[in-house]
C-alpha positions as CSV (number, residue, x, y, z in Angstrom):
1,M,-4.8,-7.2,-31.0
2,F,-5.1,-3.2,-29.3
3,L,-4.9,-2.2,-26.1
4,F,-6.2,1.2,-24.7
5,S,-5.5,3.2,-21.7
6,V,-6.6,6.4,-20.0
7,C,-3.6,8.3,-18.5
8,Q,-3.7,11.9,-17.0
9,A,-3.8,14.8,-19.7
10,G,-0.6,15.9,-20.3
11,A,1.3,12.7,-19.7
12,E,0.5,10.9,-23.0
13,N,4.4,11.1,-24.5
14,A,5.9,9.8,-21.1
15,F,3.2,7.1,-20.9
16,K,4.1,6.0,-24.4
17,N,7.8,6.3,-23.6
18,E,7.3,4.3,-20.6
19,V,5.5,1.2,-21.8
20,K,8.0,1.4,-24.9
21,R,10.7,0.6,-22.3
22,F,8.9,-2.7,-20.8
23,F,7.3,-3.7,-24.2
24,P,9.7,-2.6,-26.9
25,D,7.5,-4.7,-29.7
26,W,4.2,-2.5,-29.1
27,H,3.5,0.4,-31.0
28,A,1.3,3.5,-30.2
29,A,-1.5,3.9,-32.2
30,F,-4.7,6.2,-31.8
31,A,-4.1,8.6,-29.5
32,R,-5.2,12.0,-27.8
33,P,-4.9,14.2,-24.8
34,G,-5.4,11.6,-22.0
35,F,-5.9,8.6,-24.0
36,V,-3.3,6.1,-25.8
37,S,-3.9,3.0,-27.6
38,F,-1.3,0.2,-28.5
39,K,-1.1,-2.5,-31.1
40,T,0.4,-5.7,-29.7
41,D,1.1,-9.1,-30.3
42,G,-1.8,-10.3,-27.8
43,G,0.8,-11.8,-25.4
44,V,0.2,-9.4,-22.7
45,S,-3.3,-8.8,-20.9
46,A,-5.0,-5.5,-19.9
47,D,-4.0,-6.1,-16.2
48,V,-0.2,-6.7,-16.9
49,L,0.0,-3.3,-18.6
50,L,-2.1,-1.9,-15.7
51,E,0.4,-3.1,-13.1
52,T,3.5,-2.7,-15.1
53,S,3.1,0.8,-16.1
54,V,3.0,3.7,-13.3
55,L,1.4,6.2,-15.6
56,A,-1.5,3.8,-17.0
57,R,-5.2,4.7,-15.2
58,T,-7.1,1.8,-16.5
59,C,-6.6,-0.5,-19.7
60,A,-8.9,-2.7,-21.9
61,E,-8.3,-5.1,-24.5
62,S,-10.1,-3.0,-27.4
63,L,-13.3,-4.7,-29.3
64,G,-13.5,-1.4,-31.8
65,K,-14.3,2.0,-32.3
66,I,-17.6,3.6,-32.4
67,T,-19.2,6.4,-34.1
68,A,-22.6,7.7,-32.6
69,G,-24.1,10.7,-32.3
70,S,-26.6,9.4,-29.7
71,D,-26.5,7.0,-26.9
72,E,-29.2,4.9,-28.1
73,L,-27.0,4.7,-31.3
74,L,-24.1,4.1,-28.9
75,T,-25.7,1.3,-27.0
76,D,-27.0,-0.7,-30.5
77,T,-23.7,-0.7,-32.1
78,L,-21.8,-1.7,-28.7
79,W,-24.0,-4.6,-27.9
80,K,-23.4,-6.1,-31.7
81,L,-20.0,-6.0,-30.8
82,V,-20.3,-7.7,-27.6
83,A,-22.8,-10.5,-29.0
84,E,-20.2,-11.0,-32.0
85,R,-17.5,-12.3,-29.4
86,H,-20.1,-14.1,-27.3
87,L,-19.1,-12.2,-24.0
88,F,-20.8,-12.5,-21.1
89,I,-20.7,-9.2,-19.3
90,N,-20.8,-8.8,-15.3
91,R,-19.7,-4.8,-15.0
92,I,-20.0,-2.0,-17.4
93,H,-17.6,0.9,-17.0
94,C,-18.5,4.3,-18.7
95,F,-15.9,7.1,-18.8
96,R,-14.0,9.8,-21.0
97,R,-10.6,10.7,-21.1
98,E,-10.1,13.7,-18.8
99,P,-9.7,17.2,-20.2
100,F,-7.5,18.3,-17.5
101,P,-5.0,17.4,-14.9
102,P,-7.1,16.9,-11.5
103,G,-7.4,20.0,-9.6
104,E,-7.1,22.2,-12.7
105,K,-10.0,24.5,-13.7
106,G,-12.0,23.0,-11.1
107,F,-11.9,19.5,-12.6
108,E,-11.8,16.5,-10.6
109,P,-12.0,12.8,-12.5
110,G,-14.9,10.6,-11.5
111,L,-18.7,9.5,-12.8
112,T,-20.8,12.6,-13.9
113,A,-24.6,12.6,-14.1
114,G,-24.1,12.4,-17.8
115,L,-21.7,9.1,-17.6
116,I,-24.3,7.1,-15.0
117,E,-27.3,8.0,-17.5
118,R,-25.4,6.8,-20.3
119,H,-24.5,3.5,-18.4
120,R,-28.3,3.2,-17.2
121,K,-29.3,3.2,-21.2
122,I,-26.8,0.5,-22.0
123,V,-28.4,-1.8,-19.5
124,R,-31.8,-0.5,-20.2
125,Y,-31.7,-1.3,-23.8
126,C,-29.5,-4.5,-24.0
127,P,-31.2,-6.6,-26.7
128,M,-29.7,-10.0,-24.9
129,P,-30.4,-9.6,-21.4
130,K,-28.6,-13.4,-20.9
131,L,-25.3,-11.6,-21.8
132,L,-26.0,-9.5,-18.6
133,G,-24.7,-10.3,-14.8
134,K,-27.1,-9.1,-12.2
135,K,-25.0,-6.3,-11.2
136,A,-24.4,-4.8,-14.4
137,A,-27.1,-1.9,-13.6
138,D,-24.7,-0.6,-10.5
139,A,-22.6,1.7,-12.0
140,K,-20.8,2.9,-8.7
141,Q,-20.0,-0.4,-6.8
142,P,-16.4,-1.9,-7.6
143,A,-16.2,-4.9,-9.9
144,I,-14.9,-8.1,-7.9
145,S,-12.9,-11.1,-8.9
146,G,-14.3,-13.2,-11.6
147,E,-15.9,-10.6,-13.7
148,N,-15.9,-9.6,-17.6
149,V,-15.8,-5.4,-17.3
150,L,-17.0,-3.9,-20.4
151,D,-15.3,-0.4,-21.1
152,V,-17.0,2.1,-22.9
153,L,-14.6,5.2,-23.3
154,E,-15.5,8.4,-25.0
155,V,-12.6,9.5,-26.7
156,D,-13.9,12.5,-28.8
157,K,-17.8,13.9,-29.1
158,Q,-19.5,11.2,-30.9
159,Q,-16.4,9.0,-30.7
160,F,-15.9,5.9,-28.7
161,L,-14.0,2.7,-28.0
162,A,-15.2,-0.5,-26.6
163,G,-13.3,-2.7,-24.6
164,V,-13.2,-5.4,-22.0
165,H,-10.9,-6.4,-19.3
166,R,-11.3,-9.4,-16.8
167,I,-11.2,-9.0,-12.8
168,T,-9.0,-11.4,-11.0
169,G,-8.1,-11.7,-7.6
170,D,-4.3,-10.1,-8.3
171,S,-6.2,-7.2,-10.4
172,P,-5.2,-4.0,-9.4
173,L,-7.6,-1.4,-7.3
174,Q,-7.7,1.1,-10.5
175,S,-9.4,-1.9,-12.8
176,L,-12.0,-2.3,-10.2
177,F,-13.6,1.3,-11.1
178,A,-14.9,3.2,-14.3
179,G,-11.8,4.8,-15.6
180,G,-9.9,3.7,-12.5
181,V,-11.2,6.2,-10.4
182,A,-12.5,5.4,-7.2
183,A,-15.9,6.7,-5.9
184,I,-14.5,9.5,-3.5
185,Q,-16.0,13.0,-3.3
186,L,-14.1,16.1,-1.5
187,P,-15.8,16.7,1.9
188,A,-16.8,20.3,2.5
189,D,-14.9,20.5,5.5
190,A,-11.6,19.2,3.7
191,A,-8.7,21.4,4.1
192,S,-7.4,20.8,1.0
193,R,-7.6,18.7,-2.3
194,A,-4.8,16.6,-0.8
195,W,-7.6,14.7,1.3
196,L,-8.4,13.2,-2.1
197,K,-5.2,12.0,-3.2
198,F,-4.2,10.6,0.4
199,E,-8.0,9.1,0.9
200,E,-7.3,7.5,-2.4
201,G,-3.4,6.6,-1.9
202,L,-4.5,4.7,1.3
203,R,-7.2,2.7,0.1
204,W,-4.5,1.9,-2.7
205,S,-2.1,1.0,0.1
206,G,-3.9,-1.0,1.7
207,F,-2.6,-0.2,5.2
208,N,-4.9,-0.4,8.2
209,I,-4.8,2.9,9.8
210,N,-6.7,2.7,12.8
211,R,-7.3,3.9,16.5
212,D,-3.7,2.3,17.9
213,S,-1.8,3.7,14.8
214,L,0.6,6.6,15.4
215,C,1.4,8.6,11.9
216,I,3.7,11.1,11.0
217,D,2.7,13.8,8.2
218,I,5.8,15.3,6.6
219,G,4.3,18.5,4.6
220,S,1.3,18.4,6.6
221,S,0.0,21.9,6.1
222,P,-2.9,22.8,5.5
223,G,-3.9,19.4,6.6
224,G,-5.7,17.1,4.1
225,C,-3.5,14.2,4.6
226,S,-3.9,14.4,8.4
227,Q,-7.5,14.7,8.0
228,V,-7.8,11.5,6.5
229,L,-5.7,9.5,9.3
230,L,-7.5,11.1,12.0
231,S,-11.1,10.2,10.3
232,R,-9.4,6.5,10.9
233,K,-8.9,7.9,14.8
234,A,-5.0,7.4,14.3
235,A,-3.0,9.9,16.2
236,V,-0.9,12.3,14.2
237,F,1.8,14.2,14.2
238,G,2.1,17.1,11.4
239,I,5.2,18.4,10.6
240,D,5.4,21.6,8.8
241,P,6.3,25.5,9.0
242,G,3.1,26.3,7.6
243,E,-0.5,26.9,9.2
244,M,-2.9,23.9,9.6
245,H,-6.7,24.2,9.1
246,A,-8.5,25.1,12.3
247,S,-10.3,21.8,12.4
248,V,-6.9,20.3,12.1
249,L,-5.5,22.0,15.0
250,K,-8.5,21.5,17.2
251,H,-8.6,17.5,16.8
252,P,-7.6,15.8,20.0
253,K,-5.5,13.6,18.4
254,F,-3.7,15.8,16.5
255,T,-0.1,17.7,17.3
256,H,1.2,20.2,15.0
257,I,5.3,20.2,15.1
258,R,5.6,23.7,13.3
259,K,9.2,23.3,12.1
260,R,11.0,21.7,9.0
261,V,11.4,17.6,9.2
262,R,15.6,18.2,9.5
263,E,14.6,20.3,12.7
264,T,12.5,18.0,14.6
265,K,13.7,16.0,17.2
266,R,14.9,12.5,16.2
267,S,13.1,10.9,19.1
268,L,9.7,11.5,17.3
269,F,10.3,8.8,14.8
270,G,11.0,6.0,17.2
271,D,7.4,5.6,18.1
272,A,5.7,5.7,14.3
273,D,3.3,3.0,13.0
274,Y,3.7,5.1,9.4
275,I,5.0,8.0,7.7
276,F,3.3,10.2,5.2
277,G,4.9,12.9,3.4
278,D,3.8,15.5,0.6
279,L,6.8,17.8,0.3
280,N,6.6,20.1,-3.0
281,T,10.3,19.2,-3.4
282,A,12.3,17.0,-6.2
283,P,11.8,13.5,-5.9
284,N,15.3,13.2,-4.7
285,Y,14.7,15.8,-1.7
286,M,12.0,13.5,-0.6
287,L,14.2,10.7,-0.5
288,D,16.7,12.0,1.2
289,V,14.4,12.9,4.0
290,L,13.2,9.2,4.3
291,E,16.6,7.8,4.4
292,E,17.3,10.2,7.3
293,I,14.3,9.0,9.5
294,V,13.3,5.8,8.3
295,P,16.5,4.2,10.2
296,L,15.3,6.0,13.4
297,T,11.7,3.9,13.6
298,G,11.4,1.4,15.8
299,N,10.1,-2.2,15.8
300,R,6.5,-0.7,15.4
301,F,7.1,0.8,12.0
302,K,5.0,-0.7,9.3
303,G,5.2,1.5,6.2
304,A,5.2,4.7,4.5
305,V,2.9,6.5,1.8
306,F,4.2,9.6,0.1
307,T,3.9,11.6,-3.2
308,L,7.4,12.0,-5.6
309,K,6.7,15.2,-7.8
310,L,7.3,15.0,-11.2
311,I,9.0,18.2,-11.9
312,H,9.2,17.4,-15.6
313,W,7.7,14.1,-17.2
314,N,11.2,12.8,-18.0
315,L,11.5,11.9,-14.5
316,V,9.3,8.9,-15.2
317,A,12.3,7.2,-16.6
318,N,13.9,7.3,-13.1
319,I,11.0,5.5,-11.3
320,P,13.1,2.3,-10.9
321,Q,15.8,4.1,-9.6
322,Y,13.8,5.7,-6.8
323,T,12.3,2.3,-6.0
324,E,15.7,1.0,-5.5
325,R,16.6,3.6,-2.8
326,I,13.4,3.1,-1.1
327,R,13.7,-0.7,-0.8
328,K,17.5,-0.2,0.8
329,L,15.7,1.4,3.5
330,G,14.2,-1.7,4.4
331,F,10.8,-2.1,2.4
332,R,10.1,-5.5,1.8
333,S,7.4,-3.9,-1.3
334,V,7.3,-0.9,-3.0
335,R,4.5,0.1,-5.1
336,V,4.6,3.6,-7.4
337,K,1.6,4.6,-9.3
338,Q,-0.1,7.9,-10.6
339,L,-3.4,7.9,-9.1
340,A,-6.5,9.3,-10.4
341,F,-6.5,12.7,-7.6
342,N,-2.5,12.7,-8.2
343,R,-1.4,16.1,-10.4
344,Q,2.0,15.8,-11.6
345,E,3.2,13.3,-9.3
346,V,3.1,9.7,-8.3
347,M,2.1,8.1,-5.1
348,V,4.3,5.6,-3.5
349,A,2.9,2.7,-0.8
350,A,6.4,0.9,1.0
351,G,5.7,-1.7,3.4
352,V,8.0,-3.4,5.8
353,D,6.2,-6.8,6.1
354,W,4.4,-7.3,2.9
């Protein structure tokens, strides 16, 4: 059995090493920048790999390779593979391995017009409509529990992999979207691309930020994360000696603490519901800061969402140690993932009550 997964371009070796630590009997097979496949004994589902790995973006059980010079030939071969296995398909995910890390050379992950057109052709030219669910034609909506997803990955020009994964009630958020990329677009008035990663991170966290929430944004300049929180009507204290975007500064529910976090009055943290952080420092420094301020929070405190910068990819091996440090702060649940809009970093969601 073969499983394939996409990851961030440049993370392939770290991804292989990570999978080897968890599944020592697996063997990396066909690979390219931003993509790795694994030969397994068949005892682990795509969901288990996606849940276990920090670096895996989306995962599927391989149906086979396809060489095709046109979408029409791709479609014909694809449906033959599906028919051979008597599969019923509820959704179709068309995606490519990513050429660059997010934000590099103007690249951001997600569906393109070409991928949407490919999806349309695959649905339109299905020779056996009885194999398709009613919602298969919708390329943008997330899959739901109980659905079978057909994955169509463009690995290289004219080279594709077909695969399948099933959505359950426990499936990670990434498995609901093509290529593991939620449908998020950077607004024209965004202060920075941090808006993208914290919009995705907040959705992934499951935290309910609302008009009654008081959030502290550590390393807030120029304001991308704060904008995400303000859009949910939260009150936000942004801590950063740097300048904030004008649209954030003028927002009536934003307060700029123009200091470093360790120079900030300790009393500020007592009323916090959530702490957010995006410091351009080594992971242990961010964790040192949290160890100082989380004990200062009060009964309202519910959780934290923050990034840990992977200054070099070898730091992926240290993530279990980082997770243990975070748990010792009183968090009942700690999740770590390199999300689609993260760069060489991971997102952490730590909850007090779940």
